[in-house]
ZAGUVO-681162 format. One record per atom (N, C-alpha, C): x, y, z; residue in three letters. Coordinates in pm, whole numbers, padded with zeros to 5 digits, always signed. Last residue first. Layout:
N
XYZALA;...
END
This chain:
145
+00642+00593+02482ASN;+00692+00552+02615ASN;+00585+00474+02688ASN;+00729+00662+02178ASN;+00626+00578+02241ASN;+00682+00530+02374ASN;+00837+00996+02111PRO;+00866+00856+02146PRO;+00749+00788+02211PRO;+00730+01190+01851ARG;+00710+01168+01994ARG;+00735+01021+02026ARG;+00878+01384+01638LEU;+00861+01240+01653LEU;+00852+01215+01803LEU;+00722+01678+01506THR;+00803+01608+01605THR;+00782+01459+01589THR;+00720+01953+01272TRP;+00680+01820+01316TRP;+00770+01773+01429TRP;+00604+02249+01148VAL;+00705+02190+01235VAL;+00646+02061+01290VAL;+00545+02366+00834VAL;+00487+02283+00938VAL;+00603+02225+01018VAL;+00502+02647+00645THR;+00600+02571+00721THR;+00523+02496+00829THR;+00412+02756+00318MET;+00374+02703+00450MET;+00495+02637+00514MET;+00280+02968+00073GLU;+00399+02907+00133GLU;+00364+02871+00276GLU;+00091+03004-00232GLY;+00104+02996-00087GLY;+00235+02932-00047GLY;+00114+03034-00499THR;-00005+03092-00436THR;+00003+03088-00285THR;+00336+03077-00753VAL;+00327+03039-00612VAL;+00208+03111-00549VAL;+00265+02968-01081ALA;+00271+03078-00986ALA;+00254+03026-00844ALA;+00219+02759-01256GLY;+00346+02762-01185GLY;+00358+02873-01082GLY;-00027+02729-01364ASP;+00069+02807-01443ASP;+00205+02822-01373ASP;-00168+02592-01161GLU;-00123+02519-01280GLU;-00023+02596-01365GLU;-00032+02713-00845ARG;-00141+02686-00938ARG;-00081+02628-01067ARG;+00133+02582-00553ARG;+00134+02647-00685ARG;+00004+02618-00760ARG;+00288+02600-00245ILE;+00162+02570-00314ILE;+00159+02651-00443ILE;+00543+02454-00064VAL;+00512+02557-00163VAL;+00387+02512-00238VAL;+00662+02393+00258VAL;+00562+02358+00156VAL;+00541+02479+00065VAL;+00900+02245+00473ALA;+00860+02361+00391ALA;+00766+02314+00281ALA;+00910+02129+00791VAL;+00881+02086+00654VAL;+00830+02209+00580VAL;+01140+02115+01067PRO;+01046+02184+00979PRO;+01027+02112+00847PRO;+01142+01918+01365PHE;+01202+01950+01236PHE;+01097+02017+01148PHE;+01240+01786+01680GLU;+01148+01868+01601GLU;+01220+01906+01472GLU;+01279+01490+01882PRO;+01324+01584+01779PRO;+01209+01663+01718PRO;+01318+01419+02191ARG;+01200+01432+02106ARG;+01233+01535+01998ARG;+01581+01187+02284ARG;+01519+01319+02276ARG;+01397+01313+02186ARG;+01729+00959+02285GLY;+01621+00968+02382GLY;+01552+01103+02383GLY;+01904+00930+02084GLU;+01958+00985+02209GLU;+01850+00999+02317GLU;+01738+00857+01875ASP;+01825+00755+01933ASP;+01882+00798+02068ASP;+01639+01110+01814LEU;+01548+01010+01869LEU;+01628+00899+01938LEU;+01871+01218+01703GLU;+01813+01278+01825GLU;+01718+01179+01893GLU;+01893+01048+01480ALA;+01999+01049+01580ALA;+01949+01110+01711ALA;+01667+01123+01335VAL;+01671+00988+01394VAL;+01780+00980+01501VAL;+01754+01377+01255VAL;+01633+01363+01335VAL;+01633+01229+01407VAL;+01974+01312+01098ASP;+01993+01396+01217ASP;+01873+01383+01312ASP;+01854+01166+00892ALA;+01950+01099+00980ALA;+01973+01179+01108ALA;+01707+01357+00753ALA;+01636+01256+00833ALA;+01730+01188+00932ALA;+01809+01694+00761PRO;+01839+01556+00719PRO;+01771+01456+00813PRO;+01532+01923+00749ARG;+01653+01873+00816ARG;+01683+01734+00763ARG;+01302+01974+00605GLY;+01392+02085+00635GLY;+01519+02047+00708GLY;+01152+01811+00331LEU;+01204+01798+00467LEU;+01310+01904+00491LEU;+00902+01965+00138THR;+01039+01915+00149THR;+01082+01917+00295THR;+00614+01951-00065ALA;+00668+01956+00071ALA;+00808+01897+00070ALA;+00408+02113-00279THR;+00533+02039-00276THR;+00595+02060-00139THR;+00083+02109-00396ALA;+00169+02143-00283ALA;+00291+02052-00288ALA;-00117+02248-00656THR;-00031+02143-00604THR;+00051+02196-00488THR;-00453+02305-00768VAL;-00330+02354-00708VAL;-00250+02234-00656VAL;-00680+02363-01031THR;-00607+02264-00952THR;-00482+02329-00896THR;-00826+02694-01008GLY;-00806+02563-01069GLY;-00740+02466-00973GLY;-00640+02948-00844ARG;-00752+02907-00930ARG;-00721+02771-00985ARG;-00539+03173-00595ALA;-00531+03038-00650ALA;-00657+03013-00732ALA;-00378+03477-00574LEU;-00506+03410-00592LEU;-00484+03274-00658LEU;-00082+03462-00370LYS;-00155+03503-00491LYS;-00286+03427-00496LYS;-00012+03395-00100LYS;+00064+03491-00180LYS;-00011+03548-00299LYS;-00062+03324+00226TYR;-00132+03318+00098TYR;-00077+03431+00012TYR;+00125+03138+00445ALA;+00112+03270+00385ALA;+00046+03251+00248ALA;+00108+02955+00749ILE;+00085+02962+00604ILE;+00073+03108+00563ILE;+00236+02736+00989GLU;+00217+02875+00949GLU;+00204+02878+00797GLU;+00207+02517+01260ALA;+00197+02538+01117ALA;+00171+02686+01092ALA;+00346+02290+01503THR;+00297+02422+01462THR;+00287+02425+01310THR;+00344+02005+01520VAL;+00357+02089+01639VAL;+00302+02229+01612VAL;+00226+01693+01413ALA;+00248+01833+01377ALA;+00247+01915+01506ALA;+00390+01388+01488LEU;+00283+01483+01521LEU;+00321+01621+01471LEU;+00468+01047+01460PRO;+00487+01182+01408PRO;+00364+01268+01440PRO;+00567+00837+01724VAL;+00455+00881+01641VAL;+00483+01023+01591VAL;+00802+00569+01763ALA;+00765+00710+01775ALA;+00649+00741+01682ALA;+00847+00298+01723ARG;+00899+00359+01847ARG;+00863+00506+01865ARG;+00736+00223+01488SER;+00724+00128+01599SER;+00771+00190+01730SER;+00804+00420+01306LEU;+00669+00421+01365LEU;+00652+00323+01480LEU;+01033+00438+01162GLN;+01044+00470+01305GLN;+00910+00458+01378GLN;+00987+00409+00895ASP;+01057+00298+00962ASP;+01074+00321+01112ASP;+00882+00654+00825GLY;+00792+00540+00838GLY;+00856+00422+00909GLY;+01021+00887+00775PHE;+01031+00827+00908PHE;+00937+00709+00930PHE;+00982+00968+00509ALA;+01115+00978+00569ALA;+01129+00896+00697ALA;+00710+00924+00466ALA;+00808+00861+00376ALA;+00947+00860+00439ALA;+00600+01081+00669LEU;+00581+00935+00672LEU;+00680+00863+00581LEU;+00686+01333+00577VAL;+00727+01285+00709VAL;+00712+01133+00718VAL;+00555+01352+00335VAL;+00701+01344+00333VAL;+00753+01295+00468VAL;+00290+01358+00435ALA;+00332+01251+00344ALA;+00484+01239+00340ALA;+00279+01592+00586GLY;+00265+01463+00653GLY;+00311+01348+00566GLY;+00297+01781+00382SER;+00403+01774+00483SER;+00398+01639+00555SER;+00057+01731+00250ALA;+00184+01709+00179ALA;+00299+01697+00279ALA;-00118+01810+00453SER;-00118+01671+00408SER;+00010+01637+00332SER;-00067+02082+00464GLU;-00039+02000+00582GLU;-00033+01853+00544GLU;-00156+02156+00205GLY;-00017+02175+00247GLY;+00021+02089+00366GLY;-00431+02081+00215LEU;-00343+02030+00111LEU;-00197+02038+00156LEU;-00516+02240+00430THR;-00520+02094+00441THR;-00432+02028+00336THR;-00482+02494+00315PHE;-00407+02457+00436PHE;-00402+02306+00449PHE;-00668+02476+00108MET;-00526+02491+00075MET;-00438+02457+00195MET;-00900+02459+00259ALA;-00866+02348+00172ALA;-00718+02355+00134ALA;-00894+02709+00384GLY;-00888+02588+00465GLY;-00852+02465+00383GLY;-00923+02882+00166ALA;-00798+02883+00243ALA;-00784+02756+00327ALA;-01072+02730-00122HIS;-01085+02794+00009HIS;-00953+02783+00084HIS;-00976+02781-00459PRO;-00985+02692-00344PRO;-00987+02770-00213PRO;-01176+03049-00609GLY;-01060+02961-00599GLY;-01075+02868-00482GLY;-01385+03231-00606GLY;-01385+03123-00704GLY;-01263+03033-00706GLY;-01410+03414-00408VAL;-01355+03463-00534VAL;-01331+03350-00635VAL;-01503+03282-00182HIS;-01589+03387-00239HIS;-01535+03444-00370HIS;-01383+02947-00247ASN;-01408+03062-00161ASN;-01493+03164-00237ASN;-01471+02600-00305HIS;-01428+02733-00347HIS;-01457+02837-00239HIS;-01557+02344-00276TYR;-01453+02390-00184TYR;-01395+02525-00225TYR;-01737+02291-00475GLU;-01788+02284-00338GLU;-01684+02328-00234GLU;-01582+02293-00709SER;-01660+02412-00674SER;-01712+02409-00530SER;-01259+02193-00731GLN;-01391+02143-00693GLN;-01474+02261-00642GLN;-00966+02099-00871ASP;-01059+02211-00869ASP;-01200+02156-00845ASP;-00767+01887-00656PRO;-00843+01913-00779PRO;-00937+02032-00761PRO;-00467+01925-00521LEU;-00606+01950-00481LEU;-00682+01980-00609LEU;-00188+01709-00508ALA;-00274+01800-00583ALA;-00412+01807-00519ALA;+00143+01680-00373LEU;+00001+01647-00372LEU;-00076+01750-00453LEU;+00456+01553-00332VAL;+00379+01645-00415VAL;+00236+01595-00418VAL;+00734+01540-00115ALA;+00600+01490-00148ALA;+00528+01597-00229ALA;+01075+01446-00058LYS;+00975+01537-00116LYS;+00842+01465-00137LYS;+01240+01261+00066GLU;+01286+01400+00056GLU;+01175+01496+00016GLU;+01125+01010+00055PRO;+01171+01059+00185PRO;+01221+01204+00183PRO;+00846+01074-00171THR;+00977+01016-00142THR;+01018+01065-00003THR;+00580+01079-00373THR;+00612+01071-00230THR;+00745+00998-00215THR;+00362+01236-00598GLU;+00499+01189-00573GLU;+00520+01186-00422GLU;+00087+01270-00600LEU;+00158+01263-00727LEU;+00299+01207-00711LEU;-00206+01206-00459TYR;-00064+01191-00426TYR;+00013+01168-00554TYR;-00481+01417-00430GLU;-00411+01323-00517GLU;-00263+01325-00481GLU;-00774+01456-00234LEU;-00633+01489-00258LEU;-00567+01378-00338LEU;-01050+01484-00184LYS;-01003+01409-00301LYS;-00859+01444-00337LYS;-01150+01589+00045LEU;-01100+01685-00053LEU;-01049+01619-00181LEU;-01220+01342+00170THR;-01319+01449+00150THR;-01275+01545+00040THR;-00978+01204+00190ARG;-01083+01154+00101ARG;-01184+01264+00069ARG;-00852+01369+00376VAL;-00785+01340+00249VAL;-00888+01292+00147VAL;-01023+01352+00594MET;-01015+01479+00521MET;-00946+01462+00386MET;-00984+01090+00703PRO;-01106+01123+00628PRO;-01096+01252+00545PRO;-00721+00893+00694VAL;-00747+01034+00723VAL;-00867+01079+00640VAL;-00694+00628+00610THR;-00695+00656+00754THR;-00727+00800+00791THR;-00697+00609+00332ALA;-00775+00512+00409ALA;-00791+00553+00555ALA;-00524+00809+00256ALA;-00664+00818+00211ALA;-00752+00724+00291ALA;-00291+00704+00365LEU;-00349+00826+00422LEU;-00494+00844+00378LEU;-00257+00477+00201MET;-00270+00462+00346MET;-00335+00585+00407MET;-00232+00593-00051GLU;-00344+00501-00025GLU;-00367+00485+00125GLU;+00006+00740-00008GLY;-00119+00806-00046GLY;-00241+00721-00018GLY;+00186+00534+00044ILE;+00157+00632+00150ILE;+00027+00705+00119ILE;+00061+00219-00088SER;+00139+00343-00095SER;+00102+00435+00021SER;+00085-00118+00000MET;+00000+00000+00000MET;+00090+00124+00000MET;
END
């Protein structure tokens, strides 16, 4: 089962928004939010909440790809998230999430008995390539004690 299939099966909001997993590696995840009128805002683009969910979901996908082998001893949790809406989004938008620290450094902190935190940067673009939003989600791996 792919990460996209797993998240679609376990996270209802992924199914609700019909998020599409285009690429998921330990370094990068790319998700798409299809253009759906039921999730539009007052100016005809995707609602801010839908764009936030797209970005947060992309960040979670890269976290699972990078740290899925650690799930037996730690659970990934979002700690904080900040988003900036840059330009009007229209049509299908994509979110590209990249890990902000080397995974090995994060795992080394976990090995030391610490609770590591690490940022994931997300760029949201419309189909013409224009950046419509930028997001940072700080994640932690909380040890299973």
